[in-house]
N, C-alpha and C positions, 0 to 999 in steps of 0.2 A: 626608505621609508616610504611607504604606499598606502594610497585609500583606496577602496575598493567599493562598489555600490552594487547589489543585488536583492532580487526578491525571493523567497524562500518561506517554506513551512518548518515551524516548530517540530520536529520530532522527539525529541527528550531534552530535561535539564538535569543537571545534575550538580549538588552542594561542592564548593570549594572555598574551604577557608570558611569564614565568621559570614561573610557577605557577599560573597559570589556565586557564580555560577557557570559552569562550563555550559554551552547549549549547542545541541546538534542539530542542524538545519539540512534540508535537502533543498539548494538552492537551484535555478532556472539556468545560470552560466555557468557555474563552477560543482555542482553534483552535490556531495556531502561535504559540509564544511565543520569542524567545530570551532567555536570560539569562544572567549572568555568575556561576560558581560559583568562588570565590577560594580558592586554595591547595590545590586538587584534585590537583595533581599533584605534590605532596610527599609523601612514602612513610607520613606519619603523619597524612595527614587521613582525616578520620572517615566521609566519605560519597563519595570520590571513585570508588570501583569502582560504587559505584550509578547511577552518572551516565554510564554506556557505553550503546552504542546497543542498543537491542532492549530495554533495562531499562522496566519497568512499575513508575513510583514514583509517590508522594504527595509532592509537592513547596511548601514554604512559599518564598512570593517576598517582597521587601521591593522597593517601587518610592517613587521620590521624588514621586511625582506621586498625584492622585487614581484615576489609572487603571494598569494593570497596564503595560501598551504603551504608550508614551508618544515622548517625546524620545530620553530614554535606556534603556539596559538596566537590567532589574530584576536585583536579586541573587537566588541561590539561597540561602537561609540555613538552611533543614533539608531532610532527605530522607531518606524511608522507602521501603523496597523494597516492592511489591504483589506481582511476580512479576517474579523473574529470569530471562526468557526466551533471554537471551543466552549464559548458561551451556550448554545445551544446541543453541543455534544455530551459536555460533560453533565448535564441534568437529565440526563436519562442513562438508566444503567445498559441497555439493549445499544444503544449508540457509542456509548463510550466505550465497551467492550470491544465492539467490532472496529472504532476508529483508532483503540488502541493495537487490534492487529496488524489495521493496514498501514500505521508508522512504522510498525516492526518490521512487514514485510518490504518497503520500500525502503526502509535503512539497509535491510539485508539485500536487495538486489542494485543498491549503490554502495557497493561496500569499498571502494576504491577511495579515499578523500580527493576530492579537487578535480575529477573524470568528471566531465558532463555527462548527465543523464535527463534530458530534455523532457523525451517522453515519458519517462517515471516520474518526474517532477509534476508534467500535464496532468498526468492519471490522477495522482495525488489529490492535485488542488480540484479536480474535478470529482472525485471522490467525495474527499471531507465536504463540498458545497452540496452534493446531491443528501449525502448522510444528515448535515446539518438541518436541511430541507424537512425531513420527515416524511418526503412524499412515499417511500417504498419502503420495507421492511428492512431492518439494519443489517440483519444478516443476509440479505439478497444482495444489497449495496455493496459489503465486503467480499461475496462470492466473484461479485460481477469485477472488482477491482482486483481480485485474485487473479481471475483468469485472464484478465487483461494486462495484468504485471507481466505475467509468465510470457503472455504472446508477444510483448515488444521487446522482451528479453531470450527472444530465440526458443521460448517452449511451447508454442501453441499449440490447443490441443484438439483434435477433430472429432465431432460429435455426432457426423450424419456419413460422409464418405470415408471408406477404408484409411488408415493411417500408413499402411503398406503399399499396397497395390493401387488405392487410387477409386477402387470400386463404390459408383456413387450407392449413396446409402437409401433409406435408414441401414445401419449396421448396428449389432445388439451387443458385440464382445468388447470390453473395454479394458485396455491393456497399459498400464503406469510405463511400463519400459518403451511400448510402441509409438505411446503418445497421442492415443484416443480410441477409437473403435477401430474394430477389426472386421472385416468380412468371414464368412465361415472357411474359406479355403486360407487365410491367413491368420487363422486363431491360434493363440498360443497356449500353454499350460496356464491356468493361474490367473485367467481372465475373468473380472467380473460381469455379470450381467444384469445391468442395472434396467429398471422399468423403462418403455419407450418414454413416458412422459417425461421422466427424470433427463435424458439425454436432450430432450427440446427445451426443457428448462435451461438446463446447461448451455446448450445454444445461444439461446435468447439472452442470457446473461451476456455472454461474448459480443454477441453482436450489439447489445444495447436495445433490445426489442422489449419491452417493458412493458408492455400490454401483453403480451406472452407470459412474459414473467409472473407480474402481478397476479394475474390468472388462476395459477398452478395450484393445487393442493399442498398443505404443509407436509404432507407425507413425503411427498417429491422434493421438497425443500430440503429435508433432513436427509435424505438419501443423495441429493446433490450437493450439499455441505460435504458430506464423507468423502465425497471422489476428489473434489475441489483440494480438502486438506491434506489427501493421501498423495494428489498429482504434485502440489506444491512442497510436500515434506521429500518427495522422492528427488526433485529437479534441487531442493536445498540443501539436500542430504542429512538436516535434520529439521526438526517443526518449528513452529512459531510459539513460543511460550504462551504469548496472549491469548491463542486460539481456545484453550483449555476454559477458560470466564465466559466465552461469545454463547448467549442465550440461544437455542434452534427448536 
């Protein structure tokens, strides 16, 4: 029997029996972890409210083996709040739907339980912090998070230089299989031809240039979101269900 301590973000919570829940977290050291939280649905629970989605928490786990992730689910025995991002996110529909899509994406990329995904974890914490602050449009925060998640998992897109031959941009022809824009010589059938402003927006979101991203017109936001969603679906091989509810 072993005790483990880690900090993580609550991705989702599922009912278990009459008073318990199975909590799925993305943790700093152990990647995705599923654990049982006893009695958290009771009104007298000491830490039930701390284990809601979007919460950034410090958790102590009790495991019956020498590893945190094994045959059985560990128990959450102690929880301390680091940052209650959910309080600011769930009160606004745009933030809530964007945040839900971010949680689902993070879980998909951290598919193997117990396998560290530090960069994905740090991206999620930073993304939720930005979303909760409300300084930028919620769907832009979501798209920035999706693009960076793709990049840290090996699927970074190019929005200026040719993704095939490296020809310096700007280039206009966007190909999902190629991983970004292509020059006229490398162009393949089925390429999209987005507006130059849309490609500038996507490049700004990927690099964190919020001054440029915030200054873009809404029509380019919508076109950019469509490209991001298609690119994400291409690499995950199926879409993120939560994205259908995101306001754009």
